[in-house]
C-alpha positions in Angstrom: -38.1 6.8 -44.7 -35.6 8.3 -42.1 -36.9 10.9 -39.7 -34.9 14.0 -38.8 -34.9 13.2 -35.1 -33.2 9.8 -35.4 -29.9 9.7 -33.5 -30.5 12.6 -31.2 -30.7 10.3 -28.2 -27.3 8.8 -29.1 -25.7 12.2 -29.4 -27.2 13.4 -26.1 -26.1 10.2 -24.3 -22.6 10.6 -25.6 -22.3 14.2 -24.5 -23.9 13.5 -21.0 -21.8 10.3 -20.4 -18.6 12.0 -21.4 -19.3 15.0 -19.2 -20.3 12.7 -16.3 -17.2 10.6 -16.5 -15.0 13.8 -16.7 -16.7 15.2 -13.6 -16.3 11.9 -11.7 -12.6 11.6 -12.5 -12.2 15.3 -11.4 -13.9 14.5 -8.1 -11.7 11.5 -7.6 -8.6 13.8 -8.0 -10.1 16.3 -5.5 -10.9 13.4 -3.1 -7.3 12.1 -3.4 -5.9 15.6 -2.6 -8.2 16.0 0.4 -7.5 12.6 1.8 -3.7 13.0 1.5 -3.8 16.5 3.0 -5.9 15.3 5.9 -3.6 12.4 6.6 -0.5 14.5 6.5 -2.1 17.2 8.6 -3.1 14.7 11.3 0.5 13.4 11.3 1.9 17.0 11.6 -0.5 17.8 14.5 0.4 14.6 16.4 4.1 15.2 15.7 3.8 18.8 17.0 2.0 17.5 20.1 4.7 14.9 20.8 7.6 17.3 20.3 5.8 20.0 22.3 5.5 17.7 25.3 8.9 16.1 24.8 10.6 19.6 24.7 9.8 19.9 28.4 11.6 16.6 29.2 14.6 17.6 27.1 14.9 20.9 28.8 14.6 19.5 32.3 16.8 16.4 32.0 20.5 16.9 32.4 23.1 15.3 30.1 23.7 12.6 32.7 20.0 11.9 32.8 19.9 11.9 29.0 22.6 9.2 28.9 20.8 7.1 31.5 17.5 7.4 29.7 19.2 6.4 26.4 20.2 3.2 28.1 16.7 2.5 29.3 15.1 4.0 26.2 12.1 5.1 28.3 11.6 8.7 27.4 8.6 8.1 25.0 5.8 5.6 25.1 4.8 6.1 21.5 7.4 3.8 20.0 9.6 6.6 18.8 13.3 5.9 19.4 14.1 8.3 22.1 17.8 8.1 21.3 17.3 9.5 17.8 14.6 12.0 18.6 16.3 13.5 21.7 19.7 13.6 20.0 18.2 15.5 17.0 16.4 17.9 19.4 19.4 18.6 21.6 21.7 19.5 18.6 19.0 21.7 17.2 18.2 19.6 14.1 14.5 20.1 14.3 13.9 18.9 10.7 15.4 15.5 11.6 13.4 15.4 14.9 10.2 16.0 13.0 11.1 13.4 10.3 11.8 10.8 13.1 8.6 11.5 14.9 6.3 11.8 11.9 6.5 8.2 10.8 5.3 7.1 14.2 2.8 9.8 14.8 1.0 9.5 11.4 0.7 5.7 11.3 2.0 4.2 14.5 5.0 2.9 12.7 7.1 4.2 9.8 6.3 1.2 7.6 2.6 1.7 7.8 2.9 5.5 7.3 5.1 4.8 4.2 2.6 2.4 2.8 -0.4 4.7 3.3 1.4 7.7 1.7 2.4 5.5 -1.3 -1.2 4.4 -1.7 -2.2 8.1 -1.7 0.2 8.9 -4.6 3.5 9.9 -3.0 5.9 7.7 -5.0 8.6 7.6 -2.3 6.2 7.6 0.7 7.7 9.3 3.8 10.9 10.1 1.9 8.9 12.3 -0.5 8.0 14.7 2.4 10.4 17.7 2.6 10.5 19.1 6.2 13.2 21.6 5.4 11.1 24.6 6.4 10.8 23.4 10.0 12.3 25.7 12.6 12.0 26.7 16.2 10.7 30.2 16.7 11.1 31.3 20.4 8.6 29.1 22.3 7.0 27.7 19.2 7.9 25.0 16.7 6.9 25.7 13.1 6.6 22.4 11.2 6.5 22.9 7.5 6.2 20.1 4.9 6.2 20.2 1.1 5.4 17.3 -1.2 4.4 16.3 -4.7 1.2 14.3 -5.0 0.7 12.3 -8.2 -3.0 12.4 -9.3 -4.8 9.3 -10.4 -6.2 11.0 -13.5 -4.3 13.6 -15.6 -6.4 16.5 -16.8 -5.1 19.1 -19.3 -1.6 17.6 -18.9 -1.7 18.0 -15.1 -0.6 14.8 -13.5 0.6 16.0 -10.2 0.2 18.8 -7.7 2.7 20.4 -5.3 1.3 20.8 -1.8 2.6 22.7 1.3 1.2 22.4 4.8 2.4 23.9 8.1 1.6 23.6 11.8 2.7 25.9 14.6 2.8 24.3 18.0 3.8 25.6 21.4 6.7 24.0 23.3 6.4 23.3 26.9 8.9 24.7 29.4 10.6 27.1 27.0 
């Protein structure tokens, strides 16, 4: 004869296992978001630091000195092409200066930074970062980045999240 309690363990296990897996996938999404934001923030802080220090050099080096330094390419020791970076800075294209510096500051070389960002869920890597909100504000540089992060698990039809981060750094010699 069949007891009324047969099958309760199976039903409980199904409910608990489903809830546990749902919770673990949710935590993986949160971990992905945290890890990506942390990596991008570190890159922004290092970029701000580099540009803050470099702004002093750019202000105190004459155009003749700039042309001499382009030939020797010795303005920065971080691997950033001083030609591209200083040119962008001198013409006031701060967005381009930040783009140029970010690839080196976040991962030591643009290819590594690109690969890490792709592994985090940014389909186009560094190209997915939108620095259009970057501007110079008096003696400060406000670096702003927007990007879309693809989540590893879609919940309730949410498969991506739009993120925005910003850093304000002081410029030397301004």
